[in-house]
Structures are given as structure tokens and as C-alpha cells.
C-alpha positions as CSV (number, residue, x, y, z in Angstrom):
1,M,-26.6,18.5,81.9
2,D,-27.8,19.2,85.4
3,A,-31.4,20.4,86.5
4,N,-30.7,24.4,85.9
5,D,-28.9,23.7,82.2
6,T,-31.9,22.0,81.2
7,I,-34.3,24.9,82.7
8,D,-32.1,27.5,81.2
9,A,-32.5,25.4,77.4
10,L,-36.3,25.1,77.6
11,A,-37.2,28.8,79.0
12,A,-34.6,29.7,75.7
13,L,-37.1,27.6,73.8
14,A,-40.5,28.5,75.5
15,Q,-40.9,31.5,72.5
16,T,-42.1,31.6,69.1
17,T,-39.6,33.3,67.2
18,R,-36.7,31.7,69.1
19,L,-38.2,28.1,68.9
20,E,-38.8,28.7,65.1
21,A,-35.3,30.1,64.8
22,F,-33.9,26.9,66.5
23,R,-35.8,24.6,63.7
24,Q,-34.6,27.1,60.8
25,M,-31.0,26.4,62.4
26,A,-31.3,22.5,62.6
27,A,-32.7,22.4,59.7
28,A,-29.4,24.0,58.1
29,E,-27.0,21.7,59.4
30,P,-24.3,21.4,59.0
31,D,-23.7,24.6,57.0
32,G,-25.9,27.1,59.2
33,I,-27.4,30.1,58.5
34,A,-26.8,33.9,58.5
35,A,-28.4,35.7,61.2
36,G,-29.9,38.1,58.1
37,D,-31.6,35.2,56.6
38,L,-32.9,34.0,59.4
39,A,-34.2,37.2,60.3
40,R,-35.9,37.4,56.9
41,R,-37.3,33.7,57.0
42,L,-38.6,34.5,59.9
43,D,-40.1,38.2,59.2
44,V,-38.3,39.5,62.5
45,P,-35.8,42.7,62.4
46,Q,-32.5,42.1,62.7
47,N,-31.6,43.7,65.7
48,T,-34.8,41.6,67.5
49,M,-33.3,38.2,66.0
50,S,-29.9,39.0,67.2
51,A,-31.7,39.2,70.5
52,H,-33.2,36.0,70.5
53,L,-29.9,34.6,69.1
54,A,-28.4,36.0,72.1
55,V,-30.7,34.1,73.8
56,L,-30.0,30.7,72.5
57,T,-26.6,31.2,72.4
58,R,-26.3,31.9,76.4
59,A,-28.7,28.9,76.8
60,G,-26.1,26.9,75.2
61,L,-28.4,25.9,72.1
62,A,-27.0,27.9,69.4
63,T,-23.0,29.3,68.2
64,G,-22.5,32.0,65.8
65,D,-19.1,32.0,63.7
66,R,-18.4,34.9,62.2
67,Q,-17.9,34.8,58.4
68,G,-16.8,38.3,56.6
69,R,-19.5,40.9,57.6
70,S,-22.0,38.1,58.6
71,I,-22.4,35.6,61.3
72,I,-23.3,32.0,60.9
73,Y,-25.6,30.7,63.4
74,R,-25.8,26.6,63.9
75,A,-28.0,24.5,65.9
76,N,-26.0,22.8,68.9
77,L,-27.9,19.0,68.7
78,P,-25.4,17.7,71.4
79,A,-26.8,20.0,73.6
80,L,-30.3,19.4,72.6
81,R,-29.4,15.9,72.8
82,N,-28.5,16.4,76.5
83,V,-31.8,18.2,77.3
84,L,-33.9,15.2,75.8
85,L,-31.9,12.5,77.6
86,F,-31.9,14.8,81.0
87,L,-35.6,14.5,80.6
88,L,-35.7,11.0,79.8
89,Q,-33.0,9.7,82.4
90,D,-35.4,7.7,84.7
91,C,-38.4,7.8,82.3
92,C,-40.9,4.7,83.1
93,D,-39.3,3.4,86.1
94,G,-37.3,0.9,84.7
95,K,-40.8,-0.3,82.2
96,P,-39.2,-0.4,78.8
97,E,-42.6,-0.9,77.3
98,I,-43.7,2.5,78.5
99,C,-41.0,4.0,76.9
100,A,-40.7,2.5,74.0
101,P,-43.2,4.2,71.5
102,L,-41.6,7.3,72.6
103,L,-38.4,6.1,72.0
104,A,-39.6,4.9,68.5
105,E,-41.0,8.3,67.5
106,L,-37.4,9.6,68.6
107,S,-35.3,7.6,66.1
108,P,-33.5,9.8,63.1
109,C,-35.4,11.0,60.3
110,C,-32.3,10.3,58.0
111,T,-30.5,7.3,57.9
112,P,-26.9,8.3,58.6
113,S,-24.4,7.8,55.6
114,E,-21.8,4.9,55.8
């Protein structure tokens, strides 16, 4: 991940519909969500949703897989992780006590199954 990739990802998320679409896709992991279902959930015309999904896909934050007549979109969570790691790479100038509260907030909301 470099500065340009991070800027592209943040720019893609810097729009209300795209941000909410990404959040909906992340919530639908690992199964993903059909583009039409996503458009209905967000009350957005399907062609508009398609344009938003294209922006997220070009930024590397989403992937789409055709299944019959539908395209199932999934959040690219490793890409989001890379954006966050890039932002925090030089965090706190080597003073972990400054970053500790932020890192605690980033701990997973779910315990991985063993």
C-alpha cells in the first residue's frame, strides 16, 4: 500500500452512498450481497449503485462475482486493513501509550472461531 492507493481508497469512501455500501458489504461477509439488493437497501437506483460499486471496485475496496444474472459484491477487507495500516504505520513517534487507546478500539468485534 502506498500513498496513492490510500488516497484512492479514502476518496472512494468519501461519499455517503459508497461509504454505506461498503459498510453493508462488510456486514454481509463472507457471503457478499447482490448489487440489486444493495441498491434496494440503500434506496438508490440500480444504475447509480452500479456506478458507486465501480468506484469502490477500482479503488480495490470491493470485488464483484457474477452469479447467474446477479453480481455479488464483497468488501475487500484486507484492502481496508492495508489502508488503516498505512495510516498508522508511523503512529505516535514510537510512543505506544499514545496509540494504545486507538488500537484497543480497533480490536475485533467478534472472536474468531477456533
